[in-house]
C-alpha positions as CSV (number, residue, x, y, z in Angstrom):
1,X,5.3,6.1,8.6
2,X,4.2,9.6,9.1
3,X,0.7,10.3,10.5
4,X,-2.2,11.6,8.4
5,X,-4.6,11.0,5.6
6,X,-3.7,9.0,2.5
7,X,-3.8,12.3,0.6
8,X,-1.4,13.9,3.1
9,X,1.0,11.0,3.3
10,X,1.1,10.3,-0.4
11,X,0.5,13.7,-2.1
12,X,2.2,12.6,-5.4
13,X,-0.1,9.6,-5.8
14,X,-3.1,11.6,-4.8
15,X,-2.2,14.1,-7.6
16,X,-2.2,11.1,-10.1
17,X,-5.5,9.6,-8.9
18,X,-8.5,9.6,-11.2
19,X,-10.8,9.4,-8.2
20,X,-9.9,12.2,-5.9
21,X,-13.5,12.6,-4.6
22,X,-14.4,9.0,-4.5
23,X,-15.7,7.2,-1.4
24,X,-13.9,4.1,-0.2
25,X,-16.7,1.9,-1.5
26,X,-15.9,3.2,-5.0
27,X,-12.2,2.3,-4.8
28,X,-12.5,-1.4,-4.5
29,X,-14.7,-4.4,-4.0
30,X,-15.3,-7.4,-1.8
31,X,-14.1,-10.8,-3.1
32,X,-14.6,-13.9,-1.0
33,X,-14.9,-11.8,2.2
34,X,-11.6,-9.8,1.5
35,X,-11.4,-6.2,0.3
36,X,-9.6,-5.7,-3.0
37,X,-8.4,-2.2,-3.8
38,X,-9.0,-1.1,-7.4
39,X,-7.3,2.3,-7.6
40,X,-7.4,4.2,-10.9
41,X,-4.6,6.5,-12.1
42,X,-4.4,9.2,-14.8
43,X,-1.2,7.6,-16.3
44,X,1.4,4.9,-15.8
45,X,4.0,5.5,-13.1
46,X,7.5,6.7,-13.6
47,X,10.0,4.2,-12.2
48,X,10.7,6.3,-9.1
49,X,6.9,6.5,-8.3
50,X,6.6,2.7,-8.2
51,X,8.1,2.6,-4.8
52,X,5.5,5.1,-3.5
53,X,2.8,2.8,-4.9
54,X,4.3,-0.2,-3.0
55,X,4.4,1.9,0.2
56,X,0.8,2.9,-0.3
57,X,-0.4,-0.8,-0.7
58,X,1.8,-1.9,2.2
59,X,0.0,0.8,4.3
60,X,-3.4,-0.3,3.1
61,X,-2.6,-3.9,3.9
62,X,-2.2,-2.9,7.6
63,X,-5.8,-1.8,7.7
64,X,-8.1,-4.8,8.2
65,X,-11.6,-4.1,6.9
66,X,-14.4,-6.5,7.9
67,X,-17.2,-7.3,5.5
68,X,-20.5,-6.0,6.8
69,X,-18.8,-3.7,9.4
70,X,-19.0,0.0,9.0
71,X,-15.9,2.2,9.3
72,X,-15.9,4.3,12.4
73,X,-14.0,7.1,14.1
74,X,-12.3,6.6,17.5
75,X,-10.9,9.0,20.0
76,X,-7.2,8.3,20.6
77,X,-4.8,10.5,22.6
78,X,-6.4,13.9,21.5
79,X,-6.9,12.8,17.9
80,X,-9.7,11.3,15.9
81,X,-8.6,8.3,13.9
82,X,-10.5,6.3,11.3
83,X,-9.4,2.9,10.1
84,X,-7.9,4.6,7.1
85,X,-5.8,7.1,9.0
86,X,-2.2,6.1,8.8
87,X,-0.4,6.7,12.0
88,X,2.7,4.8,12.9
89,X,1.1,1.4,13.3
90,X,-2.6,0.8,13.6
91,X,-5.7,2.8,14.3
92,X,-8.4,1.7,16.6
């Protein structure tokens, strides 16, 4: 996985997003203590785009959000990373 923001790593999917300026709290909800992503798109995906969506959700599954705990930025090897920064493995 390359390093960067979701927008940078998945530019095609970002272009299809109906919520480009949304905050994380607007892109999902808590259910039984687990975060459920609820992403909204302008249209259905072409077959070749479906693998990108799978990659996106696999990347999002690597990020463990904790109910009641705020997201934060950490300093790591000359870079700021948030929990939602994708960078060959895990942030934090």
